[in-house]
C-alpha positions in Angstrom: -30.3 16.6 -16.5 -33.4 14.7 -15.4 -31.3 12.9 -12.8 -30.0 16.2 -11.5 -33.6 17.6 -11.2 -34.7 14.5 -9.3 -31.8 14.8 -6.9 -32.5 18.4 -6.3 -36.2 17.8 -5.7 -35.3 15.0 -3.2 -32.9 17.3 -1.4 -35.5 20.0 -1.3 -38.1 17.7 0.3 -35.5 16.5 2.9 -34.5 20.0 3.8 -38.2 21.1 4.0 -38.9 18.5 6.6 -35.6 19.0 8.6 -34.9 22.7 8.6 -36.8 25.8 9.6 -35.3 27.8 6.8 -32.9 27.0 3.9 -31.9 30.1 1.9 -30.2 29.9 -1.5 -26.8 30.0 0.1 -25.2 27.0 1.8 -25.7 28.4 5.3 -29.0 27.8 7.1 -30.6 27.7 10.5 -31.7 24.3 11.8 -34.5 24.3 14.5 -35.2 21.0 16.3 -38.8 20.1 16.9 -39.9 21.4 20.3 -40.8 17.9 21.6 -37.3 16.5 20.8 -35.9 15.6 24.2 -32.3 15.6 22.8 -32.5 19.0 21.2 -30.5 21.9 22.8 -32.4 25.1 23.0 -32.1 27.6 20.1 -31.2 27.3 16.4 -28.1 25.8 14.9 -26.0 26.7 11.9 -25.9 24.0 9.2 -23.3 24.0 6.4 -23.8 21.9 3.3 -21.5 22.1 0.3 -23.3 23.0 -2.9 -22.9 19.5 -4.3 -25.2 16.5 -4.8 -23.3 13.3 -5.5 -24.3 9.8 -6.5 -23.4 7.0 -4.1 -20.0 5.3 -4.5 -21.5 1.9 -3.6 -21.4 -0.2 -6.7 -23.4 -3.2 -5.5 -26.9 -1.8 -5.1 -28.6 1.6 -5.1 -30.0 1.5 -1.6 -28.3 3.9 0.8 -26.7 2.3 3.8 -27.3 3.7 7.2 -26.0 1.8 10.3 -27.5 3.0 13.6 -28.6 1.4 16.8 -31.5 -0.4 15.0 -28.9 -2.1 12.9 -27.1 -4.0 15.7 -29.9 -6.6 16.0 -29.4 -7.4 12.3 -26.1 -9.0 13.1 -27.7 -12.3 14.0 -29.4 -12.3 10.6 -26.4 -11.9 8.3 -26.3 -14.9 6.0 -23.1 -16.9 6.1 -22.4 -16.1 2.4 -22.3 -12.4 3.2 -20.2 -12.9 6.3 -17.7 -14.7 4.1 -18.0 -12.0 1.4 -17.6 -9.2 3.9 -14.5 -10.8 5.4 -12.8 -10.7 2.0 -13.2 -7.0 1.6 -10.0 -5.1 2.4 -10.8 -1.9 4.3 -8.8 0.8 6.0 -10.1 2.5 9.1 -8.3 5.3 10.9 -9.0 6.2 14.5 -7.8 7.0 18.0 -8.4 5.1 21.3 -12.1 4.3 20.9 -11.4 2.9 17.5 -9.0 0.5 19.2 -11.9 -0.5 21.5 -13.9 -1.4 18.3 -11.0 -3.3 16.9 -10.7 -5.4 20.1 -14.5 -6.0 19.9 -14.0 -7.4 16.4 -11.2 -9.6 17.7 -13.4 -10.9 20.4 -16.2 -11.8 18.0 -13.7 -13.7 15.9 -12.2 -15.3 19.0 -8.9 -14.3 17.6 -6.7 -14.4 20.7 -6.1 -17.7 22.5 -6.6 -18.3 25.3 -9.7 -16.1 25.1 -9.1 -12.9 27.2 -11.5 -12.5 30.1 -11.9 -8.8 29.0 -13.8 -10.0 25.9 -16.8 -11.1 28.0 -16.7 -8.9 31.0 -19.8 -6.6 31.4 -21.7 -8.8 28.9 -24.7 -10.8 30.0 -23.9 -14.5 29.7 -26.7 -15.1 27.2 -25.2 -12.3 24.9 -21.7 -13.7 24.7 -21.0 -14.7 21.2 -17.9 -15.6 19.2 -17.1 -17.6 16.1 -14.1 -17.9 13.9 -16.2 -17.2 10.8 -16.2 -13.5 11.9 -12.7 -13.1 10.4 -11.7 -9.4 10.4 -8.1 -9.9 9.3 -8.6 -7.9 6.1 -9.9 -5.0 8.0 -6.9 -2.8 8.9 -7.2 -0.3 11.8 -4.6 2.4 12.0 -4.1 5.2 14.5 -4.3 8.7 13.0 -0.7 9.2 14.0 1.8 6.8 15.7 1.7 6.5 19.5 1.7 8.6 21.7 0.3 11.2 19.3 -2.6 9.0 18.0 -5.3 11.6 18.7 -4.5 14.9 17.0 -6.9 17.7 16.5 -10.0 17.2 14.3 -8.7 19.2 11.4 -5.4 17.3 11.3 -7.3 14.0 11.3 -8.9 15.1 8.0 -5.6 16.0 6.4 -3.9 12.9 7.7 -6.7 10.7 6.2 -6.6 12.5 2.8 -2.8 12.1 2.7 -2.9 8.4 3.6 -5.4 7.5 1.0 -3.7 9.7 -1.6 -0.3 8.1 -0.9 -1.8 4.6 -1.3 -2.9 5.5 -4.8 -5.3 3.9 -7.3 -3.7 0.5 -7.1 -4.3 0.1 -3.4 -5.8 -3.3 -2.4 -8.2 -1.4 -0.1 -11.8 -1.2 -1.3 -13.3 0.7 1.7 -11.9 3.7 3.4 -13.1 5.6 6.5 -12.0 7.4 9.6 -13.8 8.8 12.7 -13.6 11.8 14.9 -13.4 11.1 18.6 -15.5 12.4 21.5 -12.7 14.8 22.4 -13.3 16.6 19.2 -16.8 17.6 20.4 -15.8 19.4 23.7 -17.6 22.5 24.7 -16.4 25.3 22.5 -15.1 23.1 19.6 -15.5 24.8 16.2 -15.9 21.5 14.4 -19.7 22.0 14.1 -19.2 25.5 12.7 -16.3 24.8 10.3 -16.4 21.2 9.0 -19.4 21.8 6.7 -18.4 25.5 6.0 -17.0 25.1 2.5 -15.1 26.8 0.9 -12.9 27.5 4.0 -9.5 29.1 4.0 -8.7 28.1 7.6 -9.8 24.5 8.1 -10.1 21.4 6.0 -13.7 20.6 5.4 -16.1 18.0 3.9 -15.1 19.4 0.5 -11.7 17.9 0.9 -13.3 14.5 1.4 -15.5 15.1 -1.7 -12.4 15.8 -3.7 -10.8 12.7 -2.4 -13.8 10.6 -3.5 -13.6 12.2 -7.0 -10.0 11.0 -7.3 -11.0 7.4 -6.4 -14.4 6.7 -7.9 -13.9 2.9 -7.5 -13.4 3.0 -3.8 -16.1 3.1 -1.1 -16.0 5.8 1.5 -17.9 5.5 4.7 -18.9 8.6 6.8 -19.1 8.5 10.6 -20.8 10.5 13.3 -18.6 11.6 16.2 -18.1 9.3 19.1 -19.6 10.4 22.4 -18.8 10.1 26.1 -20.7 10.4 29.4 -19.7 14.1 29.5 -19.9 14.7 25.7 -23.0 15.1 25.2 -22.3 18.7 24.2 -24.1 21.0 21.9 -21.0 21.0 19.6 -21.0 17.3 19.3 -24.8 17.2 18.8 -24.8 19.8 16.1 -21.9 18.1 14.2 -23.7 14.8 14.3 -27.0 16.3 13.1 -25.2 17.9 10.2 -23.4 14.7 9.3 -26.7 12.9 9.2 -28.3 15.6 7.1 -25.3 15.7 4.8 -25.1 12.0 4.3 -28.8 11.7 3.5 -28.8 14.7 1.1 -25.7 13.3 -0.7 -26.5 9.6 -0.6 -23.5 8.7 1.5 -22.9 5.5 3.5 -23.3 6.5 7.2 -22.0 4.7 10.2 -23.9 6.5 13.0 -21.6 5.7 15.8 -23.1 8.3 18.0 -26.6 6.8 17.7 -25.3 3.3 18.4 -23.5 4.4 21.5 -26.4 6.6 22.8 -29.1 3.9 22.8 -29.4 0.9 25.1 -30.0 -2.6 23.7 -33.7 -2.1 24.3 -33.6 1.1 22.2 -34.1 3.7 25.0 -31.9 6.8 24.6 -29.1 7.9 26.9 -28.3 11.5 27.8 -25.2 13.4 29.1 -24.3 13.5 32.8 -24.7 17.2 32.8 -28.5 16.9 32.4 -28.5 19.0 29.3 -30.8 16.5 27.4 -28.2 15.8 24.7 -27.4 12.4 23.4 -24.4 10.8 25.1 -22.8 7.4 25.6 -24.8 5.0 27.7 -23.5 4.0 31.1 -23.9 0.4 30.1 -21.2 0.8 27.4 -18.4 2.3 29.4 -16.7 1.9 32.8 -15.7 5.5 33.0 -17.6 8.2 34.9 -17.2 10.9 32.3 -15.2 9.3 29.5 -16.1 7.6 26.3 -13.9 4.5 26.1 -16.0 1.4 25.5 -16.2 -1.6 27.8 -16.8 -5.1 26.5 -20.5 -4.6 25.8 -20.0 -1.3 24.1 -17.2 -2.8 22.0 -19.3 -5.8 21.1 -22.2 -3.7 19.9 -20.0 -1.5 17.8 -18.3 -4.6 16.3 -21.7 -6.2 15.5 -22.7 -2.9 13.7 -19.5 -3.0 11.7 -20.3 -6.5 10.5 -23.7 -5.3 9.4 -22.1 -2.4 7.6 -19.5 -4.6 5.8 -22.1 -7.3 4.9 -24.3 -4.6 3.3 -21.3 -3.2 1.4 -20.7 -6.8 0.2 -24.3 -6.8 -1.2 -26.6 -8.0 1.6 -29.9 -6.2 1.7 -31.7 -7.0 5.0 
């Protein structure tokens, strides 16, 4: 009971500093600070399930958040944790941008010989790095669905992930599970920001389906992701979803891979905004060769891959 009270007090303090109002129901209005350059005008609706959970990470009590500040930690990972991370068997489900991340991991490992020129294109020569010690062979990347239907709707991605993990069962060799939504899930008019955290929900699968999945597999580690961005997305729907995911993961002590934050900040830490001039976080020009799209070039893939190594090293027990 004492632990529950502490958790509730912690959540209350977080909400007080983040929200303009939080009634007793799960639905609330979030108002960004007026000096936040990334904040769209007006309030947003925030949905949080009425649940406070303990972290599923078994090797330390500190919550893991991977964002753009984490990328520079890559060069500091001790070799023992690089080795330990490479031994963790993880399953990650994705669409096309996830494949960009997978190729970035292969390039860090120098997996393909001769080395593809695409690994180092768009990367300053002093930032090119590769070493066989970055062995990602135990990290399995799967499309949400087989080609050419690898990018279904956001709600189907949830159901497919839940079914995949459930079908693997308790004896699966995987220790870490995750999936990500793509930038196409945050187009203008998407309902993901209204429905994903609106639980219970009779129409769409929600965060509660992932909570139930975690309950079924308490010895597995589940990683939550913010949505990928593009040069054009940057939309209010993507922004609101990502803000809710950040709030939810903090309130519920979840591991968060803040993919949106990584992609929307340059290596020097300055933020990037959407082509439309709406002041919303978006993928930086430096990380894509597309005018409006969100697929990663070599530099963007490398930075995402470095961040994943920081994530996996911390899951393996490293505390930078």
